[in-house]
C-alpha positions in Angstrom: 104.8 56.3 54.7 107.5 55.0 56.3 108.5 55.9 59.8 111.9 54.6 60.8 112.6 53.7 64.7 114.0 51.1 67.0 112.3 48.4 69.1 114.8 46.0 71.6 118.0 47.1 69.6 116.9 45.9 66.2 115.9 48.5 63.2 112.0 48.7 62.6 109.4 49.8 60.5 105.9 51.5 61.9 103.1 51.3 59.1 100.7 54.3 58.5 98.2 54.7 56.2 97.3 58.2 54.8 94.0 59.2 54.0 93.6 62.6 52.1 95.1 65.1 55.0 94.7 62.8 57.7 97.8 60.2 58.8 95.9 56.7 60.2 98.0 55.0 62.7 100.0 58.5 63.9 100.1 60.9 66.5 97.9 62.9 64.2 95.5 60.1 64.1 95.4 59.6 67.9 95.5 63.5 68.5 92.1 63.8 66.2 90.2 60.6 67.9 91.0 62.1 71.3 89.6 65.5 70.6 86.4 63.5 68.7 85.9 61.6 71.6 86.1 64.3 74.5 84.0 67.1 71.8 81.2 64.3 71.7 81.4 63.5 75.3 81.4 66.9 76.4 78.4 67.9 74.2 76.2 64.9 75.2 76.9 65.5 79.0 77.2 69.3 79.1 74.1 70.3 77.7 71.9 68.5 80.5 74.2 69.3 83.2 74.5 72.9 82.7 70.4 73.1 82.8 70.6 70.8 86.6 73.4 72.5 87.8 71.9 76.0 87.1 69.0 75.7 88.7 71.2 74.0 91.7 73.1 76.9 91.9 70.3 78.9 92.4 69.1 76.9 95.3 72.8 76.6 96.6 73.1 80.5 96.3 70.5 81.3 98.5 71.5 78.8 100.8 75.0 79.6 101.3 74.2 83.2 101.6 72.4 82.4 105.0 75.4 80.3 106.0 78.1 82.4 104.8 76.3 85.3 106.5 76.2 83.2 110.0 80.0 82.3 109.9 81.5 85.5 108.6 81.5 87.2 111.8 83.5 84.3 113.0 85.2 84.0 109.9 86.5 87.8 109.5 87.7 88.2 113.4 89.7 85.1 112.8 91.5 87.0 109.8 91.6 90.2 111.8 92.9 89.0 115.2 95.2 87.5 112.9 96.4 90.4 110.9 96.7 92.2 114.2 99.2 89.6 115.5 101.1 89.3 112.7 101.3 93.3 112.5 101.9 94.0 116.2 104.7 91.3 115.9 106.5 92.6 113.2 106.1 96.3 114.4 107.0 96.2 118.0 110.1 94.2 116.7 110.9 96.8 114.4 110.2 99.7 117.0 112.6 97.7 119.2 115.1 97.2 116.7 115.4 100.6 116.4 115.6 101.6 119.8 118.3 99.5 121.2 120.1 100.5 117.9 120.3 103.8 119.6 121.4 102.8 123.1 124.3 100.6 121.0 125.1 103.4 118.9 125.4 105.6 121.6 127.6 103.1 124.1 130.3 102.5 121.2 130.3 106.1 120.8 131.5 106.5 124.4 133.7 103.2 124.2 135.3 104.3 121.2 136.2 107.6 123.1 137.1 106.0 126.5 139.8 104.3 124.4 141.1 107.2 122.7 141.3 108.5 126.3 142.9 105.6 127.8 145.7 106.4 125.2 146.7 109.5 125.9 146.6 109.2 129.9 149.6 106.6 128.9 151.3 109.7 126.7 153.2 111.4 129.3 155.9 113.7 127.0 154.2 117.3 126.7 151.0 116.6 128.3 151.6 119.4 130.8 152.7 121.8 127.9 149.4 121.8 125.9 147.5 124.8 126.1 143.8 124.7 127.8 141.1 127.0 127.9 137.3 127.1 129.5 133.9 128.0 127.6 133.7 131.1 125.3 130.3 132.1 124.6 131.5 133.2 121.0 131.6 130.1 119.9 127.9 128.7 120.3 126.0 127.1 117.9 129.9 125.2 116.9 131.0 121.6 118.5 134.0 122.5 120.4 136.1 121.6 123.7 136.3 123.5 127.0 137.4 123.0 130.3 135.1 122.9 133.5 136.6 122.6 136.9 135.1 122.0 140.2 134.9 124.5 143.6 138.5 124.3 145.1 140.5 122.7 141.9 144.0 123.6 141.3 145.3 123.5 137.6 148.5 123.6 139.1 148.3 121.0 141.2 151.2 117.8 139.0 148.4 115.0 139.1 146.2 117.7 137.7 148.4 119.2 135.6 149.0 116.1 134.0 144.9 115.1 133.3 144.6 118.6 132.2 147.6 118.0 129.4 146.1 114.8 128.6 143.0 115.6 127.8 143.5 118.9 126.2 145.7 116.9 123.4 142.9 114.9 123.1 140.3 117.3 122.4 140.2 117.6 119.0 139.7 114.1 118.8 136.7 114.3 121.0 135.5 116.9 118.8 136.1 115.2 115.4 134.4 111.8 117.3 131.1 113.6 118.0 131.1 115.1 114.3 131.7 111.7 113.2 128.7 110.0 115.0 126.5 112.9 114.7 126.2 113.3 118.9 125.5 116.8 120.6 128.2 116.2 123.5 130.5 113.9 124.9 132.6 114.7 128.5 135.5 113.2 130.4 135.4 113.6 134.0 138.5 112.8 136.5 138.5 112.5 139.9 140.6 115.8 140.9 137.5 117.6 139.3 138.5 118.1 136.1 135.9 117.7 133.1 136.9 118.0 129.2 133.2 118.7 127.6 132.5 118.8 124.3 128.7 120.8 123.0 127.8 123.2 121.2 126.6 125.5 124.3 129.6 127.6 125.3 127.5 130.3 127.1 125.2 128.3 129.1 128.6 127.6 131.5 128.6 131.2 131.7 127.2 133.4 134.0 125.9 137.1 133.3 129.1 138.6 134.9 131.6 136.6 132.7 132.5 134.1 135.6 132.7 130.5 134.0 130.6 128.3 136.3 132.2 125.9 138.5 131.1 122.2 137.6 132.1 118.8 139.5 131.2 115.7 137.8 132.0 113.5 141.2 128.5 115.3 142.0 126.8 113.7 139.0 125.0 110.3 138.6 126.4 109.2 135.5 130.0 109.6 137.3 129.1 108.3 140.5 127.1 104.9 138.7 130.1 104.2 136.7 132.7 104.6 139.1 130.4 102.5 142.2 129.9 99.4 139.0 133.6 99.7 137.7 131.7 99.0 134.4 129.9 100.4 131.3 126.8 101.9 132.5 123.5 103.5 131.3 121.5 105.8 133.8 117.8 106.3 134.0 115.8 108.9 132.2 116.1 112.4 133.4 116.1 116.0 132.4 119.6 117.7 131.2 120.0 120.1 132.8 121.3 122.7 130.3 119.1 122.1 127.4 115.8 120.6 129.8 115.3 117.9 127.5 114.8 113.8 128.5 118.1 112.1 128.4 119.9 108.5 129.1 123.7 108.9 130.0 126.1 106.0 128.9 129.5 106.2 131.0 132.4 104.2 130.7 135.3 104.4 134.0 139.0 104.1 133.0 141.5 102.8 135.4 145.3 103.1 135.3 148.2 100.4 135.4 147.9 100.3 139.0 144.0 99.6 138.9 143.6 103.2 140.3 140.2 105.6 138.6 142.0 107.7 136.6 138.4 109.6 134.5 134.6 108.7 133.5 133.9 109.3 130.0 130.2 109.3 128.8 127.9 110.8 126.6 124.1 111.4 126.4 121.4 110.4 124.4 118.7 112.8 123.9 114.9 110.8 123.8 112.6 113.9 123.1 112.1 112.4 119.1 111.6 108.9 121.0 108.9 110.4 123.6 107.3 112.0 120.5 107.0 109.0 118.5 105.4 107.3 122.0 103.2 110.1 122.3 101.6 109.9 118.9 100.5 106.2 119.2 97.0 106.9 121.0 95.3 107.1 117.7 93.2 104.3 116.3 93.0 101.8 119.4 97.2 101.1 119.3 99.8 103.0 121.7 103.4 102.0 122.6 104.7 102.0 126.2 108.2 102.2 127.2 108.9 100.2 130.3 112.4 100.6 132.4 114.7 97.9 134.0 112.7 98.5 137.2 109.7 97.7 135.8 108.4 101.6 135.3 106.1 103.5 132.9 108.4 106.1 131.0 107.1 107.0 128.0 103.7 106.1 127.2 100.7 108.0 124.8 98.2 107.3 128.0 97.7 110.2 130.3 95.7 107.5 133.4 95.5 104.3 134.2 98.3 101.3 135.0 100.3 102.4 131.7 100.7 105.9 132.2 104.0 107.6 132.9 105.0 106.6 136.5 108.1 108.9 138.1 109.6 109.2 141.4 108.4 107.6 144.6 105.2 106.6 143.5 106.4 104.8 140.9 104.8 100.6 140.4 107.0 97.9 139.3 104.5 96.4 137.0 106.1 92.9 136.7 104.9 92.5 140.3 101.5 94.1 140.3 97.9 92.3 140.7 97.3 92.4 137.2 98.1 89.0 136.8 98.5 88.7 132.9 100.2 91.9 132.7 102.7 91.2 135.4 104.0 87.5 133.4 104.4 89.6 129.9 106.6 91.8 131.2 108.5 89.3 133.3 108.5 87.1 130.1 109.4 90.5 127.9 112.7 91.3 130.1 114.7 88.2 128.3 112.6 87.7 125.5 110.1 88.8 122.4 106.4 87.5 123.6 104.1 86.4 121.9 100.7 88.7 121.0 98.6 87.7 123.7 94.9 88.3 124.5 94.0 89.8 127.9 92.1 92.0 130.1 93.8 95.5 131.3 91.1 97.8 133.2 88.2 96.1 132.0 88.7 96.0 128.3 90.3 93.1 126.2 93.2 94.2 124.7 96.5 92.5 122.4 99.9 93.2 124.5 103.2 92.1 123.2 107.0 92.8 124.9 110.0 92.8 123.4 113.0 93.5 125.1 115.8 96.1 124.2 118.7 94.4 125.3 121.4 97.0 125.8 119.4 98.8 128.5 117.2 95.9 129.8 114.0 97.8 129.3 111.0 96.8 127.1 108.9 97.9 124.5 105.2 97.2 125.0 102.3 97.5 122.8 98.9 97.1 123.4 95.6 97.6 121.1 92.3 97.2 122.1 90.1 94.4 120.5 86.8 96.6 120.6 88.8 98.7 118.1 89.3 95.7 115.8 85.7 94.5 115.8 84.3 97.5 114.1 85.3 96.4 110.9 83.6 92.9 111.3 79.8 94.7 112.3 80.3 97.0 109.1 81.2 93.9 107.2 78.0 91.9 108.1 75.4 94.8 107.4 76.6 95.3 104.2 76.7 91.6 103.0 73.2 91.2 103.5 72.3 93.8 101.8 74.7 92.9 98.6 73.8 89.1 99.2 69.6 89.9 98.2 70.6 91.9 95.5 73.1 89.2 94.3 70.4 86.6 94.1 68.1 88.3 92.4 70.2 89.2 89.4 71.6 85.8 89.6 68.5 83.8 89.1 67.1 86.5 86.2 70.2 85.8 84.2 70.9 82.4 84.8 67.7 81.4 82.6 69.1 83.1 79.6 73.1 82.1 80.3 71.3 78.4 79.8 70.3 79.1 76.3 73.6 80.5 74.9 75.6 78.1 76.5 73.4 75.1 74.4 73.8 77.3 71.3 78.1 77.8 72.0 78.5 73.4 72.9 76.8 73.2 69.1 79.1 75.7 67.7 82.1 74.7 70.1 82.1 71.1 68.7 82.2 71.4 65.1 84.8 74.1 65.6 86.9 71.6 67.7 86.7 68.7 64.9 88.3 71.1 62.3 90.7 72.6 64.7 91.5 68.2 65.7 92.5 67.8 62.1 94.5 70.7 61.7 96.6 70.8 65.1 97.5 67.0 64.2 98.9 67.8 60.9 101.1 70.7 62.5 102.3 69.0 65.3 103.2 65.8 63.6 105.5 67.0 60.2 107.9 69.1 62.0 108.7 66.5 64.7 109.3 63.8 61.5 111.7 66.5 60.1 113.5 67.6 63.5 113.9 63.8 64.1 115.4 63.6 60.4 118.1 66.2 61.2 119.0 64.9 64.7 119.9 61.7 63.5 122.0 62.8 60.8 123.9 64.8 63.5 127.7 63.0 63.8 131.3 63.9 65.0 132.3 66.2 62.4 129.2 68.1 62.3 127.8 68.8 65.8 125.3 71.5 65.3 121.6 71.0 65.0 120.3 74.6 62.9 116.8 76.2 62.7 114.7 75.8 59.4 111.7 77.8 58.7 109.8 74.2 59.0 110.1 74.3 62.3 108.8 78.0 63.4 105.3 76.5 64.1 105.0 79.3 66.7 104.3 77.0 69.7 106.3 74.1 71.3 108.0 72.5 68.6 109.4 75.5 67.4 110.5 75.6 71.5 112.0 72.4 70.9 114.0 72.9 67.5 115.4 76.1 68.9 116.5 74.5 72.4 118.2 71.4 70.4 119.8 74.7 68.1 120.7 76.4 70.7 122.1 73.0 72.9 124.3 72.1 69.7 125.8 75.7 69.2 126.6 76.0 72.9 128.1 72.4 72.7 130.6 73.8 70.2 131.6 76.9 71.6 131.6 75.3 75.1 134.6 73.0 73.6 136.3 75.9 72.7 136.2 77.8 75.7 137.0 75.0 77.0 140.3 75.6 75.3 140.7 78.7 75.8 139.8 79.4 79.6 142.4 76.2 80.4 145.1 77.9 78.5 143.9 81.4 80.2 144.0 79.4 83.8 147.7 78.1 83.1 148.6 81.5 82.3 147.2 83.2 85.6 148.8 80.3 87.6 152.5 81.0 86.9 152.1 84.7 87.0 151.1 84.3 90.4 153.8 81.4 91.2 156.4 84.7 89.8 154.8 86.9 91.8 155.1 84.8 95.1 158.3 84.0 93.7 159.5 87.5 93.5 157.7 88.8 97.2 158.9 85.6 98.8 162.5 86.7 97.4 162.2 90.5 98.7 161.8 89.0 102.2 165.1 88.0 104.0 164.6 84.0 103.8 168.2 82.3 104.5 168.8 81.4 108.1 171.0 81.7 110.0 170.5 85.6 108.7 173.8 86.7 110.5 176.2 83.9 111.0 179.2 85.6 112.0 177.3 87.6 114.6 177.2 85.0 117.6 175.0 88.0 119.8 171.5 86.7 118.7 169.6 84.6 117.1 166.7 85.7 114.8 164.1 83.6 112.5 161.2 84.6 110.6 158.6 83.2 108.2 155.4 84.7 106.3 152.9 82.3 104.9 149.9 84.1 103.0 146.7 83.0 103.1 146.4 83.6 98.8 149.3 83.3 96.0 150.3 86.5 97.2 149.6 88.3 100.6 149.7 91.8 102.5 152.3 90.7 105.4 156.0 91.4 105.8 158.6 90.9 108.0 162.3 93.0 107.4 165.2 92.7 109.7 168.8 94.2 108.8 171.8 95.5 110.3 171.8 99.2 110.3 175.6 99.3 111.0 177.9 97.2 113.3 176.9 97.7 116.5 172.3 98.0 115.5 170.2 95.8 114.5 166.5 97.2 113.2 163.6 94.7 113.1 160.4 94.9 111.2 157.0 92.9 110.8 154.0 94.5 109.4 150.2 93.6 108.5 148.9 95.6 104.9 145.2 96.2 104.9 143.6 93.8 102.1 144.6 90.7 100.4 146.0 89.7 97.2 148.0 91.3 94.7 146.8 94.9 95.4 148.0 94.0 99.3 151.4 92.8 97.6 152.0 95.9 96.1 151.3 98.1 98.8 153.8 96.0 100.9 156.5 96.5 98.7 156.2 100.0 99.1 155.7 100.1 102.6 159.0 97.7 102.9 161.0 99.8 100.7 160.3 103.5 102.3 160.6 101.8 105.7 163.9 100.1 104.9 165.4 103.5 103.2 164.3 105.8 106.6 166.2 103.4 108.8 169.1 102.8 107.0 169.2 106.9 107.0 170.0 106.4 110.7 166.8 107.7 112.0 164.9 106.8 115.2 162.0 105.1 115.6 159.6 107.3 116.2 161.1 109.2 113.3 161.6 106.3 110.5 157.3 105.6 111.3 156.6 109.3 111.3 158.4 109.2 107.3 156.7 106.4 106.4 153.4 107.9 107.0 154.0 110.5 105.4 155.0 109.4 102.4 152.4 106.6 102.1 150.0 109.4 102.9 150.4 111.3 99.4 148.5 110.1 96.7 146.9 106.8 98.4 143.8 106.8 96.5 143.4 103.6 97.0 143.4 104.5 100.5 145.1 101.3 102.3 147.2 101.0 105.2 149.5 98.9 107.3 150.1 98.1 111.0 153.6 98.2 111.7 155.9 97.1 114.6 159.1 98.3 114.4 162.4 98.0 117.3 166.1 98.9 116.7 168.3 96.9 118.9 171.6 97.8 120.2 174.0 94.6 120.0 176.3 95.6 122.5 174.4 97.0 125.4 170.6 95.0 124.9 168.6 98.0 125.0 166.3 98.1 122.1 164.1 101.1 120.8 160.9 100.0 119.5 157.3 101.7 118.2 154.2 100.6 117.5 151.8 102.0 114.6 148.5 99.8 115.4 150.2 96.4 115.2 149.7 93.4 117.6 151.2 93.3 121.4 154.1 91.4 121.0 155.4 88.6 123.7 158.4 89.1 125.6 160.1 86.1 127.5 162.7 87.3 130.1 165.4 84.7 130.9 164.3 81.8 133.1 160.7 83.1 132.3 157.9 82.6 130.5 156.4 84.5 127.2 154.0 87.0 128.0 152.7 89.9 125.7 154.0 93.0 126.4 151.3 95.6 126.1 153.7 98.4 124.4 151.7 102.0 123.8 150.1 102.0 119.9 150.4 104.5 117.8 147.6 105.2 114.7 147.8 103.2 111.6 150.8 104.1 109.0 148.9 105.1 105.9 145.5 106.0 107.6 146.0 110.2 108.4 148.8 112.6 107.3 150.7 114.8 110.1 150.4 112.1 112.9 153.1 111.5 115.0 154.5 108.4 116.7 156.2 107.8 120.3 159.1 105.2 120.8 159.6 103.0 124.1 162.6 101.6 125.2 162.9 98.0 126.1 165.9 96.7 127.7 167.4 93.0 126.6 169.0 91.1 129.1 171.5 87.7 128.1 168.5 84.8 127.2 165.9 87.1 126.8 163.4 86.2 123.7 161.1 88.1 121.6 158.2 87.4 119.4 156.3 89.4 117.0 153.3 88.2 114.9 150.3 89.8 113.1 146.9 88.8 113.5 146.6 86.0 111.2 148.2 83.9 113.8 145.5 84.7 117.3 142.7 85.2 114.5 142.5 81.8 113.2 139.5 80.7 113.1 138.3 76.7 112.9 135.2 75.4 111.2 133.3 75.9 114.4 134.1 80.1 113.6 136.2 80.0 117.0 139.8 81.8 117.2 142.7 80.4 118.1 143.6 83.6 120.4 146.6 84.9 121.8 146.4 81.8 125.1 147.1 79.5 122.3 149.6 81.3 120.8 151.4 81.6 124.5 150.6 78.5 125.2 152.7 77.0 122.2 155.1 80.0 123.0 155.9 78.2 126.5 155.7 75.0 125.3 159.5 74.4 125.2 161.8 76.2 127.6 164.7 76.5 125.9 163.6 76.3 122.3 165.5 78.5 119.9 163.5 80.9 117.4 163.4 78.7 114.5 161.6 76.3 117.0 159.2 78.5 118.6 158.0 79.8 115.0 157.2 75.5 114.2 155.8 75.5 117.4 153.4 77.8 117.1 152.8 76.9 113.3 151.7 73.6 114.4 149.2 74.7 117.2 147.4 76.6 114.3 147.4 74.0 112.1 146.2 71.7 115.1 143.1 74.1 115.9 142.5 74.8 112.6 142.0 71.5 110.8 140.6 71.5 107.7 139.4 75.4 107.9 140.5 77.3 105.2 143.2 80.2 105.9 141.7 83.7 105.6 144.6 86.0 106.6 148.4 85.6 106.3 150.7 84.2 108.7 153.6 86.0 109.4 156.1 85.7 113.1 159.4 86.9 114.0 162.0 85.6 116.6 164.6 86.8 118.5 167.0 85.4 120.8 169.5 87.8 122.6 172.7 85.9 124.0 174.5 89.7 124.7 178.1 90.9 124.0 180.1 88.2 122.9 184.0 88.0 124.4 
């Protein structure tokens, strides 16, 4: 039989002889020779080796047993030590994170509440007319808002009445916040002696004779600590007067524009579940201890000793005690998670580690008794000695029988291997030869290698053939798929270009926009992050003396945001052209977008209507960025206007406008969050400070130049980083009435 081959680029032949079913000189012959040699070698060497090895194993088993017994205690101790350290590290880290998460959630709740309170305190309209009431015992068990007054507080006093009105208007918001966060209470106290309380314990504030208890938040520790610190604080653990439960209070002070204290917002976190969990950890040699920022034990399952709960004047700072190792560990745990350390504590060897709870500055300490960890070692030593003695006796008895069985099996295996070598060699070689032949027949007109019954050997040969068949079939499919995908990408690219063109054409893009009007100069731009975006701007004359300007940012990106943007733009413009006020435009637009808003999308909007003849602008802000304002001869600064809720987020919201008087030479700049939130490769934000610096780069820059300066500054900051959000800007220069 001749087998084709290629050597050094020249066609040649390998001469092989065939003797019955055995091919001499091919792979089949080599497999047979290799297996024959290995079988003979195994047969000659295995039998005496097995006899020698069996005797050696008997002696080795006895010696090894003694050595294992001697080293087992040390090895097992090391393993258990490692397990304890690993488990303590994992469990302590997990428990610390869970506890710290509760306090971070409490802080988030209070900050959200203080943000709403600050917004309501700045809304003056209708504050004194809003109804308010004290505790109603009939509402027990239901979260509701109630007012509590300090002794001598006059609710009719002007400032007190204003605060009560503002708090009354946010009562429903606080109740919804408590329900959203799953909180049992929250409250706000003012310097005038007024407290707005949200809880489900109305009757606890009413005396048996029906009188409402006087409550003065100004005398409470949470109020005084927050007012003195001027920032967010957490109190120490204390017993709640109403429920008698252990709790911690988070409080945040609120300040007015003049820097005076407006109120203090606070909420409680009850620690009964945490205390119960800590108390249960005193079983099986391990327990948890919670230490506050002063080094005092505030939670522990220990009833006595240095790690028992320490409250009051007798509490000691464990970071400065004579227990040097413990004090060092606690000092280290103040700023970072420590390693598991073996130390002596009250006459016992213990494992200990500490993890900081960063929100409060507390420490979670885990302790495990080393003596308890050694009990399994002693029990294991006793069991091992008995098992080892029985195993040696059994092994020696069966070893003799095994040697005889092995000798017989080796002779039988030798014969079977020789027969299998012949069969295996033929089974491997024949399908491989056929595969080589079929592959050599492939060409440009026939790229597909197909399976044949001869290849189905049930082993790697069949897998090889299937791989060739699969590769060739996928190659043909891939060529067709490349053609189809290329055509599809071209179609999608064309449609996206058309969508971009349609969206761009909907926005005013011809500048100067009103060349016949000399009273103002206006310029705007929108650069989407994708082919189409969710930002938009608009400006149009409502009549000869009123110019409406709009800038908005739709949630999300791409085509869905673009569709929602078009709807929002049309509704805003339609309402504005009806001659409605800024707040009426936002109110009606919100109601229209909330109807059947199944996609739950929303849009932030800044809208201003300029009376051209006087420079008076009436504007409203629905959750949008602060505008930047430059007075004539001055510099651009953020104008922190009053914000309303986002458009499309909640039906029934009411929006309020404000007045801004522009003088000749004043400039206004509005934008979307894509400008301050532009991010470079180091994950740094562009920010409003850099934006203002770009705006103030040229004193006499017109609106078009202002926008180009800002865009240039953003590009220089971001460099090669990907643009993640739309960049939309609008600028107005008011020149005043023209004679």
